[in-house]
Residue frames relative to the residue before (quaternion, step in Angstrom):
aa qw qx qy qz dx dy dz
M 1.0000 0.0000 0.0000 0.0000 0.00 0.00 0.00
F 0.6544 0.5183 -0.3029 0.4597 3.58 0.94 -0.94
V 0.6427 0.5264 -0.3132 0.4602 3.58 1.01 -0.85
L 0.6374 0.5277 -0.3248 0.4580 3.58 1.01 -0.78
L 0.6400 0.5225 -0.3240 0.4608 3.59 1.02 -0.75
I 0.6461 0.5116 -0.3159 0.4702 3.57 1.00 -0.80
V 0.6563 0.5044 -0.3055 0.4706 3.58 0.94 -0.89
A 0.6545 0.5096 -0.3091 0.4652 3.58 0.94 -0.87
A 0.6579 0.5029 -0.3064 0.4695 3.59 0.98 -0.82
A 0.6580 0.5194 -0.3063 0.4511 3.56 1.00 -0.81
M 0.6998 0.4568 -0.2659 0.4806 3.56 1.11 -0.63
S 0.4972 0.6631 -0.4187 0.3712 3.57 1.27 -0.16
P 0.4854 -0.6941 0.4412 0.2967 3.62 -0.78 0.91
G 0.5725 0.6362 -0.3702 0.3613 3.60 1.15 -0.44
I 0.7125 0.4586 -0.2841 0.4487 3.63 1.07 -0.48
F 0.5861 0.5687 -0.3794 0.4348 3.57 1.22 -0.12
A 0.2386 -0.7891 0.5529 0.1210 3.55 -1.09 0.62
Q 0.1975 0.7639 -0.5987 0.1380 3.51 -0.62 1.11
K 0.5404 0.5153 -0.4289 0.5083 3.55 1.28 0.23
V 0.0152 -0.8464 0.5282 -0.0661 3.54 -0.32 1.27
Y 0.2069 -0.7326 0.6359 0.1271 3.49 -1.32 0.53
S 0.3122 -0.7555 0.5516 0.1659 3.56 -0.83 0.98
C 0.2561 -0.7965 0.5373 0.1064 3.56 -0.49 1.27
Q 0.4853 -0.6589 0.4989 0.2853 3.52 -1.18 0.62
Y 0.7795 0.2671 -0.1289 0.5518 3.58 1.14 -0.67
K 0.5701 -0.6254 0.4295 0.3152 3.54 -1.02 0.90
S 0.6590 0.5408 -0.3057 0.4241 3.58 1.00 -0.82
D 0.6489 0.5174 -0.3116 0.4628 3.62 1.20 -0.41
A 0.6440 0.5756 -0.3019 0.4034 3.57 1.23 -0.47
E 0.3977 -0.6827 0.5635 0.2412 3.51 -1.30 0.52
V 0.7865 0.1346 -0.0483 0.6008 3.56 1.15 -0.70
K 0.2438 -0.7551 0.5935 0.1348 3.55 -0.93 0.96
V 0.1289 -0.8227 0.5534 -0.0170 3.54 -0.78 1.16
F 0.1314 -0.7500 0.6423 0.0877 3.54 -1.10 0.79
V 0.2830 -0.7566 0.5678 0.1587 3.58 -0.92 0.92
S 0.2266 -0.7842 0.5707 0.0898 3.52 -0.68 1.18
Q 0.4575 -0.6590 0.5226 0.2885 3.54 -1.21 0.53
Y 0.7396 0.3807 -0.1914 0.5210 3.55 1.27 -0.37
K 0.4950 -0.6777 0.4744 0.2656 3.54 -0.85 1.04
S 0.6478 0.5527 -0.3144 0.4196 3.58 1.03 -0.78
D 0.6534 0.5127 -0.3078 0.4641 3.63 1.19 -0.44
A 0.6000 0.6456 -0.3298 0.3382 3.57 1.21 -0.52
D 0.3950 -0.6449 0.6024 0.2552 3.50 -1.32 0.61
L 0.7917 0.0982 0.0048 0.6030 3.53 1.15 -0.80
V 0.2313 -0.7249 0.6314 0.1494 3.55 -1.01 0.89
V 0.1562 -0.8207 0.5493 0.0203 3.55 -0.66 1.19
Y 0.1269 -0.7303 0.6662 0.0825 3.49 -1.16 0.81
E 0.2690 -0.7713 0.5575 0.1480 3.58 -0.73 1.05
T 0.1580 -0.7988 0.5775 0.0587 3.56 -0.69 1.14
K 0.4558 -0.6735 0.5159 0.2693 3.54 -1.24 0.50
Y 0.7166 0.4410 -0.2194 0.4939 3.55 1.31 -0.32
K 0.4668 -0.7016 0.4748 0.2539 3.57 -0.71 1.14
S 0.6419 0.5651 -0.3180 0.4093 3.59 1.02 -0.79
E 0.6417 0.5228 -0.3269 0.4560 3.62 1.17 -0.41
A 0.6710 0.4885 -0.2831 0.4806 3.59 1.22 -0.40
T 0.2632 0.8214 -0.4613 0.2080 3.55 0.58 1.16
D 0.7889 0.2208 -0.1461 0.5545 3.61 1.13 -0.21
N 0.6107 -0.5766 0.4147 0.3501 3.54 -1.30 0.08
S 0.3375 0.7801 -0.4520 0.2706 3.55 0.89 1.02
G 0.6346 -0.5525 0.3356 0.4236 3.59 1.23 0.03
V 0.5468 0.5497 -0.4223 0.4696 3.58 1.25 0.16
W 0.0735 -0.8342 0.5460 -0.0251 3.55 -0.40 1.28
Y 0.1388 -0.7269 0.6665 0.0901 3.48 -1.23 0.75
F 0.2695 -0.7724 0.5558 0.1478 3.58 -0.72 1.06
C 0.2990 -0.7773 0.5381 0.1298 3.55 -0.60 1.22
K 0.4871 -0.6537 0.5023 0.2883 3.53 -1.16 0.64
Y 0.7815 0.2558 -0.1163 0.5571 3.55 1.13 -0.73
K 0.5818 -0.6197 0.4213 0.3162 3.54 -1.03 0.90
S 0.6676 0.5359 -0.2958 0.4238 3.58 0.98 -0.86
D 0.6467 0.5211 -0.3163 0.4584 3.61 1.19 -0.43
A 0.6383 0.5823 -0.3126 0.3947 3.57 1.20 -0.49
D 0.4410 -0.6563 0.5489 0.2712 3.52 -1.28 0.54
R 0.7917 0.0905 -0.0236 0.6037 3.56 1.12 -0.71
K 0.2509 -0.7340 0.6128 0.1507 3.53 -1.10 0.82
I 0.0738 -0.8184 0.5698 -0.0032 3.57 -0.72 1.09
Y 0.1964 -0.7398 0.6306 0.1280 3.52 -1.32 0.43
F 0.3226 -0.7478 0.5503 0.1840 3.57 -0.85 0.97
C 0.2575 -0.7900 0.5469 0.1023 3.56 -0.56 1.25
D 0.4735 -0.6577 0.5124 0.2840 3.53 -1.26 0.50
Y 0.7767 0.2781 -0.1295 0.5501 3.56 1.20 -0.56
K 0.5548 -0.6399 0.4389 0.3002 3.54 -0.97 0.94
S 0.6560 0.5406 -0.3071 0.4279 3.58 1.01 -0.81
D 0.6536 0.5104 -0.3083 0.4662 3.61 1.22 -0.40
A 0.6404 0.5955 -0.2987 0.3821 3.58 1.24 -0.46
D 0.4550 -0.6397 0.5511 0.2830 3.51 -1.31 0.54
I 0.7906 0.0318 -0.0091 0.6115 3.57 1.06 -0.79
V 0.3037 -0.7090 0.6104 0.1804 3.52 -1.29 0.58
I 0.0742 -0.8105 0.5809 0.0134 3.57 -0.79 1.03
Y 0.1868 -0.7221 0.6516 0.1382 3.49 -1.38 0.32
F 0.3027 -0.7498 0.5595 0.1820 3.61 -0.82 0.96
S 0.1515 -0.7910 0.5906 0.0505 3.54 -0.81 1.09
K 0.4770 -0.6565 0.5075 0.2897 3.55 -1.21 0.55
Y 0.7347 0.4116 -0.1975 0.5018 3.54 1.29 -0.40
K 0.4865 -0.6848 0.4709 0.2693 3.55 -0.83 1.04
S 0.6377 0.5579 -0.3227 0.4218 3.58 1.04 -0.75
D 0.6226 0.5425 -0.3367 0.4524 3.62 1.21 -0.37
A 0.5427 0.6669 -0.3893 0.3303 3.58 1.17 -0.56
G 0.4729 0.6644 -0.4994 0.2925 3.54 -1.05 0.82
W 0.5952 -0.5865 0.4328 0.3383 3.51 -1.34 0.31
K 0.2556 -0.7453 0.6003 0.1372 3.54 -1.04 0.89
K 0.7638 0.1898 -0.0983 0.6090 3.57 1.20 -0.63
N 0.2773 -0.8210 0.4823 0.1281 3.56 -0.10 1.33
E 0.5752 0.6093 -0.3910 0.3808 3.62 1.13 -0.45
K 0.7031 0.4242 -0.2733 0.5010 3.61 1.22 -0.25
K 0.3900 0.7652 -0.4394 0.2632 3.55 1.32 -0.04
H 0.6146 0.5865 -0.3388 0.4043 3.59 1.05 -0.75
L 0.5743 0.6264 -0.3724 0.3730 3.60 1.14 -0.52
M 0.7424 0.4008 -0.2214 0.4890 3.56 1.14 -0.57
Y 0.4350 0.6625 -0.4908 0.3619 3.60 1.21 0.24
K 0.5237 -0.6437 0.4675 0.3048 3.53 -1.08 0.76
K 0.3388 -0.7051 0.5851 0.2140 3.54 -1.05 0.80
N 0.3152 -0.7570 0.5416 0.1852 3.57 -0.91 0.87
């Protein structure tokens, strides 16, 4: 029974983080991100949506919030790949969005 509750909670859209806020300072961020020019270098392929309602799970569809308090995760865009926690690639297509390296997927889960 306990295991079922954990699985159900993990599948709930409320614990995933894809509403992000871009911080001006590295010290304010929870996750440091580097944007690659090449899809093959990415840990995560990101599609930026204009609609908050589309950013409900940890699938790479991101909605950028205007206010820090609205975001599930605060990120900082690094200038160097070596400074980043994850490497992303922005795609023009929603169907491309998703994780390439699942071992880093936990970095974008929402903290409660």
